[in-house]
C-alpha positions as a Markdown table, in Angstrom:
| # | Residue | x | y | z |
|---|---|---|---|---|
| 1 | Met | 4.5 | 14.9 | 7.2 |
| 2 | Pro | 6.8 | 12.5 | 4.7 |
| 3 | Ile | 9.5 | 11.0 | 5.6 |
| 4 | Ser | 11.9 | 9.2 | 3.2 |
| 5 | Ile | 13.4 | 6.0 | 4.0 |
| 6 | Gly | 17.6 | 5.7 | 4.7 |
| 7 | His | 19.0 | 3.1 | 2.5 |
| 8 | Pro | 22.4 | 2.5 | 4.5 |
| 9 | Thr | 24.0 | -0.4 | 2.8 |
| 10 | Ala | 25.1 | -2.4 | 6.1 |
| 11 | Pro | 23.5 | -0.8 | 9.1 |
| 12 | Ser | 24.9 | -2.0 | 12.7 |
| 13 | Ser | 21.7 | -3.3 | 13.5 |
| 14 | Ala | 21.3 | -5.7 | 10.4 |
| 15 | Ile | 20.2 | -9.2 | 11.8 |
| 16 | Ala | 22.7 | -12.1 | 10.5 |
| 17 | Pro | 21.5 | -13.6 | 7.9 |
| 18 | Gly | 20.0 | -17.3 | 8.5 |
| 19 | Thr | 18.5 | -16.5 | 11.9 |
| 20 | Asp | 14.9 | -16.1 | 13.1 |
| 21 | Cys | 13.5 | -12.0 | 12.6 |
| 22 | Thr | 9.8 | -13.1 | 13.7 |
| 23 | Ala | 10.7 | -10.3 | 16.4 |
| 24 | Ala | 12.0 | -7.4 | 13.6 |
| 25 | Phe | 9.5 | -8.7 | 11.4 |
| 26 | Arg | 6.4 | -8.0 | 13.6 |
| 27 | Ala | 7.5 | -4.5 | 14.7 |
| 28 | Ala | 7.6 | -3.6 | 10.9 |
| 29 | Tyr | 4.3 | -5.2 | 11.0 |
| 30 | Glu | 2.8 | -3.5 | 14.2 |
| 31 | Asn | 4.3 | -0.4 | 13.1 |
| 32 | Arg | 1.7 | 0.0 | 9.8 |
| 33 | Tyr | -1.1 | 2.5 | 10.1 |
| 34 | Thr | -4.6 | 1.1 | 10.8 |
| 35 | Trp | -7.9 | 2.5 | 11.3 |
| 36 | Asp | -9.8 | 2.0 | 15.3 |
| 37 | Pro | -12.2 | -0.7 | 15.3 |
| 38 | Gly | -14.7 | 1.9 | 15.9 |
| 39 | Phe | -14.1 | 2.9 | 11.9 |
| 40 | Gly | -17.6 | 4.3 | 11.1 |
| 41 | Gly | -16.8 | 5.6 | 7.7 |
| 42 | Tyr | -16.5 | 8.9 | 5.6 |
| 43 | Gln | -17.7 | 10.5 | 2.4 |
| 44 | Gly | -17.0 | 13.4 | 0.3 |
| 45 | Arg | -15.9 | 14.1 | -3.4 |
| 46 | Ala | -14.3 | 12.0 | -6.1 |
| 47 | Val | -12.6 | 14.0 | -8.7 |
| 48 | Trp | -10.5 | 11.8 | -11.4 |
| 49 | Glu | -8.3 | 13.5 | -14.1 |
| 50 | Gln | -6.3 | 12.1 | -16.8 |
| 51 | Asp | -5.1 | 13.9 | -20.3 |
| 52 | Gly | -6.9 | 16.6 | -19.4 |
| 53 | Arg | -10.3 | 15.2 | -18.7 |
| 54 | Arg | -12.2 | 15.7 | -15.3 |
| 55 | Val | -14.9 | 13.6 | -14.3 |
| 56 | Glu | -16.2 | 14.5 | -10.9 |
| 57 | Gly | -18.8 | 12.3 | -8.5 |
| 58 | Gln | -19.3 | 11.7 | -4.4 |
| 59 | Phe | -18.5 | 8.6 | -2.6 |
| 60 | Gln | -19.1 | 7.0 | 0.1 |
| 61 | Val | -16.8 | 4.5 | 2.4 |
| 62 | Gly | -18.7 | 3.1 | 5.1 |
| 63 | Ala | -18.0 | 1.3 | 8.3 |
| 64 | Asp | -18.0 | -2.0 | 6.3 |
| 65 | Leu | -15.3 | -1.0 | 4.2 |
| 66 | Lys | -17.3 | -1.5 | 1.2 |
| 67 | Ala | -17.3 | 1.9 | -1.0 |
| 68 | Thr | -20.0 | 3.1 | -3.4 |
| 69 | Val | -19.5 | 5.9 | -6.0 |
| 70 | Glu | -22.5 | 8.3 | -7.5 |
| 71 | Gly | -22.4 | 10.4 | -10.5 |
| 72 | Ile | -19.9 | 8.9 | -12.7 |
| 73 | Asp | -21.2 | 7.6 | -15.5 |
| 74 | Asp | -17.9 | 6.2 | -17.4 |
| 75 | Ala | -18.1 | 2.7 | -16.1 |
| 76 | Glu | -14.0 | 2.4 | -16.4 |
| 77 | Ile | -13.5 | 5.7 | -14.5 |
| 78 | His | -16.0 | 4.3 | -12.0 |
| 79 | Lys | -14.2 | 1.5 | -11.4 |
| 80 | Ala | -11.0 | 2.9 | -10.6 |
| 81 | Val | -12.1 | 5.4 | -8.4 |
| 82 | Ala | -13.9 | 2.5 | -6.3 |
| 83 | Ser | -10.7 | 0.5 | -6.7 |
| 84 | Gln | -8.9 | 3.3 | -4.8 |
| 85 | Leu | -11.4 | 3.6 | -2.1 |
| 86 | Trp | -11.4 | -0.1 | -1.7 |
| 87 | Glu | -7.7 | -0.8 | -1.8 |
| 88 | Val | -6.9 | 1.9 | 0.9 |
| 89 | Ala | -9.5 | 0.7 | 2.9 |
| 90 | Ile | -9.0 | -3.2 | 2.9 |
| 91 | His | -5.4 | -2.1 | 4.0 |
| 92 | Arg | -6.3 | -0.5 | 7.0 |
| 93 | Val | -8.1 | -3.2 | 8.6 |
| 94 | Arg | -6.5 | -4.0 | 12.3 |
| 95 | Arg | -5.8 | -7.5 | 12.6 |
| 96 | Ser | -3.1 | -9.4 | 14.9 |
| 97 | Phe | 0.3 | -10.4 | 13.7 |
| 98 | Glu | -1.0 | -14.1 | 14.5 |
| 99 | Gln | -4.4 | -13.8 | 12.6 |
| 100 | Thr | -2.0 | -12.6 | 9.2 |
| 101 | His | 1.1 | -14.3 | 10.1 |
| 102 | Gly | 0.4 | -16.8 | 12.6 |
| 103 | Glu | 1.4 | -20.0 | 10.2 |
| 104 | Asn | 4.2 | -18.4 | 8.7 |
| 105 | Thr | 8.1 | -18.8 | 9.6 |
| 106 | Phe | 10.7 | -15.7 | 8.9 |
| 107 | Thr | 13.8 | -15.8 | 8.3 |
| 108 | Ala | 16.6 | -13.4 | 7.6 |
| 109 | Gly | 18.6 | -13.0 | 4.5 |
| 110 | Asp | 21.1 | -10.3 | 3.1 |
| 111 | Thr | 21.0 | -6.7 | 4.0 |
| 112 | Asp | 21.5 | -4.5 | 1.1 |
| 113 | Ala | 20.2 | -0.7 | 0.5 |
| 114 | Val | 16.7 | -1.5 | 0.4 |
| 115 | Gly | 17.1 | -3.4 | 3.9 |
| 116 | Thr | 17.1 | -7.1 | 5.3 |
| 117 | Glu | 15.4 | -9.8 | 3.5 |
| 118 | Val | 12.7 | -11.5 | 5.3 |
| 119 | Ile | 12.3 | -15.1 | 3.8 |
| 120 | Val | 8.9 | -16.3 | 4.5 |
| 121 | Gly | 8.7 | -20.4 | 5.1 |
| 122 | Gly | 5.4 | -22.4 | 6.5 |
| 123 | Lys | 1.9 | -20.8 | 4.6 |
| 124 | Asn | 3.1 | -18.8 | 2.6 |
| 125 | Thr | 6.8 | -20.3 | 1.2 |
| 126 | Gly | 7.9 | -18.2 | -1.4 |
| 127 | Asp | 6.7 | -14.8 | -0.3 |
| 128 | Arg | 9.6 | -12.5 | 0.6 |
| 129 | Tyr | 10.0 | -8.9 | 2.7 |
| 130 | Arg | 12.3 | -6.3 | 3.3 |
| 131 | Ile | 12.6 | -4.3 | 6.4 |
| 132 | His | 14.2 | -1.1 | 7.1 |
| 133 | Gly | 14.0 | -0.3 | 11.0 |
| 134 | Asn | 10.3 | -0.4 | 11.4 |
| 135 | Val | 9.3 | -0.1 | 7.9 |
| 136 | Val | 8.4 | -2.9 | 5.5 |
| 137 | Thr | 10.2 | -1.4 | 2.7 |
| 138 | Met | 9.5 | -4.0 | -0.2 |
| 139 | Val | 6.9 | -7.1 | -0.5 |
| 140 | His | 7.2 | -9.6 | -2.5 |
| 141 | Arg | 3.9 | -12.2 | -2.8 |
| 142 | His | 2.1 | -14.8 | -4.6 |
| 143 | Ile | -1.4 | -13.1 | -5.5 |
| 144 | His | -3.8 | -15.1 | -7.4 |
| 145 | Gly | -1.6 | -16.9 | -9.9 |
| 146 | Thr | 0.7 | -13.7 | -9.9 |
| 147 | Val | 3.7 | -12.0 | -8.2 |
| 148 | Val | 3.6 | -8.4 | -7.3 |
| 149 | Thr | 6.4 | -6.6 | -5.6 |
| 150 | Ile | 6.2 | -3.5 | -4.1 |
| 151 | Phe | 9.1 | -1.4 | -3.4 |
| 152 | Thr | 8.5 | 1.9 | -0.4 |
| 153 | Glu | 10.6 | 4.5 | -0.9 |
| 154 | Ser | 9.1 | 7.3 | 1.7 |
| 155 | Thr | 6.1 | 7.3 | 4.3 |
| 156 | Thr | 4.1 | 9.5 | 5.9 |
| 157 | Asp | 4.4 | 9.6 | 9.7 |
| 158 | Thr | 0.8 | 9.2 | 11.2 |
| 159 | Gly | 1.8 | 9.5 | 15.1 |
| 160 | Ala | 0.3 | 6.0 | 15.0 |
| 161 | Gly | 2.2 | 4.2 | 12.9 |
| 162 | Tyr | 3.2 | 4.9 | 9.0 |
| 163 | Leu | 1.1 | 4.7 | 5.7 |
| 164 | Ser | 3.5 | 4.4 | 2.4 |
| 165 | Arg | 3.7 | 7.9 | 0.9 |
| 166 | Ser | 5.8 | 6.9 | -2.6 |
| 167 | Tyr | 6.5 | 3.2 | -3.8 |
| 168 | Thr | 6.6 | 1.2 | -6.8 |
| 169 | Ser | 4.7 | -2.2 | -8.1 |
| 170 | Gln | 4.9 | -4.3 | -10.5 |
| 171 | Tyr | 3.4 | -7.7 | -11.3 |
| 172 | Ala | 4.9 | -11.0 | -12.8 |
| 173 | Asp | 5.0 | -14.3 | -13.8 |
| 174 | Pro | 5.5 | -16.5 | -11.2 |
| 175 | Ala | 7.2 | -19.4 | -13.4 |
| 176 | Thr | 9.5 | -16.9 | -15.9 |
| 177 | Gly | 9.6 | -13.8 | -14.0 |
| 178 | Ala | 8.7 | -11.5 | -17.1 |
| 179 | Gly | 6.3 | -8.3 | -16.4 |
| 180 | Lys | 2.8 | -8.0 | -16.3 |
| 181 | Gly | 2.0 | -5.1 | -17.9 |
| 182 | Gly | 4.5 | -1.9 | -17.6 |
| 183 | Arg | 5.7 | -0.8 | -13.4 |
| 184 | Ser | 3.4 | 1.7 | -11.7 |
| 185 | Arg | 4.5 | 4.2 | -9.3 |
| 186 | Phe | 1.8 | 5.5 | -7.2 |
| 187 | Thr | 2.0 | 8.7 | -4.6 |
| 188 | Asp | -0.5 | 9.0 | -1.9 |
| 189 | Thr | -1.2 | 11.7 | 0.5 |
| 190 | Phe | -3.4 | 11.1 | 3.4 |
| 191 | Val | -5.0 | 13.6 | 6.0 |
| 192 | Pro | -6.5 | 12.9 | 9.7 |
| 193 | Leu | -10.6 | 13.7 | 8.9 |
| 194 | Gly | -10.8 | 16.3 | 11.5 |
| 195 | Glu | -9.2 | 16.7 | 15.2 |
| 196 | Gly | -8.1 | 13.2 | 15.9 |
| 197 | Gly | -9.8 | 11.1 | 13.4 |
| 198 | Pro | -8.7 | 8.3 | 11.3 |
| 199 | Trp | -6.2 | 9.5 | 8.4 |
| 200 | Val | -7.4 | 9.0 | 4.5 |
| 201 | Leu | -6.8 | 9.3 | 1.2 |
| 202 | Ser | -6.9 | 13.0 | 0.1 |
| 203 | Glu | -5.1 | 12.0 | -3.5 |
| 204 | Arg | -3.5 | 9.4 | -5.8 |
| 205 | Val | -1.3 | 9.8 | -8.2 |
| 206 | Val | -0.7 | 6.9 | -10.2 |
| 207 | Glu | 1.5 | 6.5 | -13.3 |
| 208 | Ile | 2.6 | 3.3 | -15.3 |
| 209 | Glu | 5.3 | 3.0 | -17.3 |
| 210 | Ala | 4.9 | 1.9 | -21.2 |
| 211 | His | 4.8 | -1.8 | -21.7 |
| 212 | Gly | 4.8 | -3.4 | -25.2 |
| 213 | Glu | 2.4 | -1.5 | -27.1 |
| 214 | Thr | 0.5 | -0.1 | -24.0 |
| 215 | Pro | 1.6 | 3.5 | -23.6 |
| 216 | Ala | 2.4 | 5.1 | -20.3 |
| 217 | Gly | -0.1 | 6.6 | -18.6 |
| 218 | Arg | -1.0 | 9.0 | -15.5 |
| 219 | Gln | -4.1 | 9.4 | -13.7 |
| 220 | Val | -4.9 | 11.6 | -10.9 |
| 221 | Phe | -6.9 | 10.4 | -8.0 |
| 222 | Arg | -8.6 | 13.6 | -5.7 |
| 223 | Phe | -11.0 | 13.2 | -2.7 |
| 224 | Glu | -12.1 | 16.2 | -1.6 |
| 225 | Leu | -14.4 | 17.7 | 1.1 |
| 226 | Leu | -14.1 | 14.8 | 3.3 |
| 227 | Ala | -16.4 | 14.3 | 6.5 |
| 228 | Pro | -17.3 | 11.6 | 8.6 |
| 229 | Leu | -20.4 | 9.6 | 7.8 |
| 230 | Val | -23.1 | 10.9 | 10.4 |
């Protein structure tokens, strides 16, 4: 069920600025929901909706996390649906903290309404996070020559880790900080795949703010009739 993230201005457990905060960041990292190594894949019906238009097809996400979509002829919509499935799957891969962050250091910055800043040194110098309790509430990462900043506003508690429920994403130029495109707002709904099965995406609403000559937009992705691959 969705859980809103509280935003105290100065929690009693705040980490002193300038101190090592690896343990706190690791706890938040390891609290993210991931699929078990034996994940076998799933399938279902994919529905895309925008401005009164509806397109429907079928999809599979294999044990190798590769997504295939059939029955959608429009190339852009096909790519958009496949991208949502791939993006969700890639974030469910379980990697140890050492695998992902073993070459980084983590130093506490200030604590604000979003959480305590985590300043990254080492391999990924320049990246930053914020954590509140055991949740990563902000991600600021350099990826392929651009910067993406994500703020998580609420989460879904699976009982085996959290999933982001509502969050925003903004791409920007790393040199100037100027936005690349409008800010996107995501609202994700996850459900367990059968009794005790892995949690998978059943709906994603993407709302994009207007930017320059590009108007605002809203897309809905629904994944229905979900079932494990046999």
